[in-house]
N, C-alpha and C positions, 0 to 999 in steps of 0.2 A: 802192804797189809794195812788196812784201815782200822781205826780204833773201833768203828761200829762192827766190823767183822769180828774183832777180838771180843767185844762185849757179848756177842751172840754165842761165844764158845763157853763150855763149862770150865771149871777151875782145873780139872785134870787135863783137858785138852790144851789149855794155856800152858800148863807145866810141861807137857810133852813137846809143844812147839818151842818153848823156851830152851829145853835141852837140845833140840835139833839146831836151833840158831846159835847156841853157844858152841856146839861142835863145829858148825860152819865158820864161826868167828875165829876159832882156834886154827882151823885149816887155812883161812885167809891170812891170818897173821904169820903162819909158818911159810906160806907161799911168798908173802911180802918180804920176809927176812931172807929167803933164799933167792929172791929176785925173779921168781916165776909168776908173780901176780900180774895178770893182764888187765882185769877190770878193777881198778882201784876204787871206783865209786861204790862198789858192792860192800866194801868195808863199812862205809858210813851208813848205808841202807840197813845192813844187818844190825849195826849198833843202835840205830834208831828204833828198829823193830823190837829189839830186846827191851829197850826202855819203855816202849808202848805196852808190851806184854806185862812187864813188871808193874807198871802204873795201874793197869786195869785189874791185875791180880790183887794188888794191894787194896784197891777200891772195893773189890768184891769181898775181900776179907773183912774190911771195916763195916760193910753193910751187914754181914752176918753177925758181927759182934754187937751191932746196934739193935738187932732184932731180939737178942736173948735177954 
């Protein structure tokens, strides 16, 4: 997921995607703890995507504060 794709999303869409990725992150951690995780690189990708979503969401929130 690119930052430009995320910037094109609305705040609600970003929040929905964030919830989805956090659920996936939980499932991946659970699989890793039980030894069932096959694609270990996915953990890192999901973590980075969550960080990107939070960064863009925070930037959008600051933009709306600055306008008021």
